[in-house]
N, C-alpha and C positions, 0 to 999 in steps of 0.2 A: 754659750756654746756655739751658736750659729756664727757669731762674730769670729771666734777662734778658728772655726772651720774655714771661713772665707779667707782669713789671713794665711793660714797654713796652706790652703789650696793654691792661693795666689803665689806663694813662695815656691812651692813644689813645681808649679808650671814653669816659672821663670828659671829656677835653678836647673831644671832638666833641659832647658833650651840653651840660649846664648848668654847666660848670665856671666859677668866678669867680676862684679863686686857685689857683696851683700852688705847692707848697712842698716843702722838704727838711727832714727831721728827723734830727738826729744827737745821740747821747748815750750814756749808760752805763746798764747794768742792774745791779742789786744783787739777788742771788739766793742761796737755799740750798735744797738738797734735803732732804726729810723722808722717812725710811724707817721703816716700821712692820712689825714681826713677820716680818722676813726669816728664812727657815728655817735658814740656815747662819751668820748673823751676828747679833750684838747691836750695834745702832747705839749708839755711845757719845758722839758729838759731831757737831754740824753747825755750820759757820761760813759766813757770807756771803762771796761772792766777786764780783768785778766783771767785767762783760763789756761788749760794745759792741752798739749797735743803730743801724741806718740805714734810714730809710723815705722814700719819695716819696709824695706825696698831693695831693689836690685838695679845695677847699672849694666848696660849692654851696648853693643855696637860702638865700642870705645875706640876712637881714633885720636890723632894728635890734638885736634882742635875742637872736637865735639863728641858727645855721647848721649845716649838715651837713658832715662831713669823712670822706673815705675814704682809707686809707693801705695801702701794701704795701711790704714790705722784708725785711730779715734781722735776727734778734735772737739774741744769745748768752746762754745760761743756764748759769752756772758755779756750782760749789759745792766747798767743802773739807770732807771728812768723815773720820771715823775709825771703825773697826769692831773689835769683839772677836769672833773666831771661836768658834763653839760646837763641842762635841764633845771627844773625848779625845785627838785627834791633835796638839793645840797646848798648850804649857805655859801655866799660869795667868798672866794678865797680858799675853798676846800681843795686839798691836794692829796692824791694818793701816791705813795712811793712803792716801786716794784723792782726787785732784783730778779732778773731772768737768767736761767741756766739752760742751755741746750747742748745735747750730746749728739754728735754726728759720726757715722761711719764715713770715712773719706777715702777716695781713690784718686790718683793723678798719674799722668805720664807727661814728662817734660823733655824737651830738646835743650841740651845744655851746651853752650859755647864757652870754651875755656882758652886761656892763654898761659901755657906752661912757663914757669920761671925756674930754670935750672932743674926741671923735673922734680921739684920738691914742693913749691907753692903753686897752686892752680886756682887763680881767680876765675870766676865764671859768672855768666848771666844765663837765665833760663826762662822758658815759658812753655805752656802746654795746657791741655784740657784737664778739668777736674770734675769729679762727680761726688756729690754728698747726699747722704740719706739720713734724715732726722730719726734718731732712735728714741729719744725721750726729751722731755722738757720739764722744768719746774719754775714756777713764778709766784710772786707774792700777790699780784693782782691778776685775776683770771681773764686776761686779754686773749692769749693764745687759746685758752680753754674754750672761750666763746667761738672763736674762729674754727677750732677743731670740731666742735659740736655741729657747726654748719657745713663741715667738710670743705673748708676754704683754705686749708694749709697745704701748700705744695711741699711734700716731704722729700721728693726727689729734685735735686737742684744741680743743674749743669752750668759750668762756668769755666773760667781761666785762672791759672796761677802764673804770676809774673814775679820774678825776683832775681836774686844773685847772692854771691858769697865767695868764700875762699876755702879751699881744701889744702891740707898738708899731707904729703905721703912720706911715711917712715917704714921702709921695707914693705911688708905685707899689710901694714895698718894705715888707714886713712882717717884723719880727723878734720873737722871743718866747722864753719859757722855760716849760717845763711839767713837771709831776710826774704819773706814772700808777701805778696799782696794778693787778695782774692777778689776776682771780678765774677759777676754772675749774669746770666742771660735772662733770668726772670726773678721776680720777687717771691718771697715766701708766701705772702698774702697779697692778692691783687684782684679785687672784684668790686662791682658797683651796686649800690643800694639807693634807690630813688634818685639816680643821677649823680650821687656822690661816690667817688672812688675811695675804697678802703685799701691801704697798702702798708705792708711791713717788709722791710728788708734790712740787711746789716752790712756794716763796713768793718773789714777785718784785715789785720796783718799779723804775721808771725815772726818770732825770733827764735832760732833753733840751733842746737848743737848736734853734730852728726859724727858718728863713728862707724867705720866700715872695715871689712876684711876683703882683701884682693885675692880672688881665687887663682 
């Protein structure tokens, strides 16, 4: 309910202001977690995994060659990983496999540069700040759980979104496709134990379909 209230509040504020287009973005995330110097595991392999994301947003300050866009929604960050435990308690060659699922509340605002083609096709590039909050996670091997118990997970993440795509305008309807890459200013886990740095962060891009209504 809190998430729904945040999304509805965001939309009401924007629509009551200078909103010119309201839109829905649906698509897939492709992600992998990167682990560095974990004290009890040696990370042996990281594989990308697919998740879903869904956002609602608004466009405003729309001119011939640029416009602003603000979006809020949910994003899944998933990863498939394998780890070799350290220490003398496990036989040589022991490997643990873990599927990690993380759910984020995500917000972003982008500056979009477009090049109209006969006022129908609108290719664009965009960039801007993004803010993510970790809502929940699920994992097969309790790596995040150990970090969470120590209070070492950064649940608030600030970063950038960089991407591009193309929109098509059909009277009051706009449809489009876009690709985004996520950059972050800090890692989810980043702390030192006995001089060793334990770090966890992720690499993510998204492929999305967008449909909007021009007010």
